[in-house]
N, C-alpha and C positions, 0 to 999 in steps of 0.2 A: 931522473926522478928518484928521490930518496923515498923508498918504501919502508914504512915502519915494520919491525919484526913482531910477529905474534907471540903471545905467551904460550907456554906448553899446554895449558888448559884450552886455549882457543884453538890451537893447532889440532889437538886431540878431538875436539868437537867437529871441526871441519873434516877431519879424516873419518870420524864415525858416520857423519851424514853421507859422505862420499861412498863409503862401503855399503850403505843401505841402498844407494842408487845404482851401483854397478850392474846389477841384473836387469836394469831398465834402460840400458844403452848409454849410460853416462860414464864418461871417463874423466880423469884428472889430467889437465894439461897446464899451460901457462898463458897468461895474458898480462901485458904491462909488467912482466917480471914477477907476477904473483901466482900462487897455486889457484887453479881455476877449474870449475866443473864445466864440462862441455858435452853437447849432444852433437855428434859428428864434428864439424869444425866450428859450430856455434857455441859461444860461451853463454852460460846461464847465471853464473855466480862465481865469486872468488873471495879469497882470504886477503884482507888488507890490514895488516897490523892486528889489533884486537877488535877488528870489525869485519863484517862480510859485506860484499857488494852483490846486488842482484839486478838482473835485467827483468823488468816488470811491465805489464800493461798499465795503462794510465791510472785506472782506479786503484789497483794494488800499489802502484808507486806512490800515488797521493796519500793512501793510508799509511804506508811505511814512512813517508816524510813527516807525518804527524807525531811519530815516536820521538821522544826527547833525545837529542844528539844525532838523529839521522840527518843526512844531507845528500844533495845531488852528488854523484861521483864525478870528480874533476881531477883525473890522474895527471893531466898536463899543466893544470893551473890556468884559470881564465876561460875555460871552455867546457862546462859540465856536459856530460853525456846524457841526453834527454830521457832515456829509458832506464837509466841506472841510478840506484840509490845505495848509499853507505849506511849500514845499520850497526851501531856499536854493540860490543859484548854485553852491555847492560840489558840488551833485549835478545840475548842468545836463545832464550826459550822460544822465540818466534822464528829463528833461522830455518828450522825444518819446514814450517809452513810457507815461508817466503821462497825457499828452494823449490818446493812443490809448485808454487805459483809461477816461478820463473821457468821451470821445466815445462809446464803446460803451455805457457806463452810461447816459448822458443820452439817447442815441438808442434805448435799449431793446434793443440788440443785442449 
């Protein structure tokens, strides 16, 4: 899979959000070759080029998919991951809230 490279601005925002989450049990690891936020071994979101992907409950996922340019996450091509959505950098102002929703969902809270 060819993963697009993020811009420096996108990477910096991903890092900033990650730093805010460190004290809450979130670590940065890897999934599908991309930097990923994790709680234990469970991924909650990741950096995919100049977009972020988030694991969201149905309502939040449906809301995110209404954003222009957002799409189901399909890292292998042909089989989108049902709980995951790609949100482009044009909606970066929403990434913190989406990360929080993903964290709550994956953490069970």
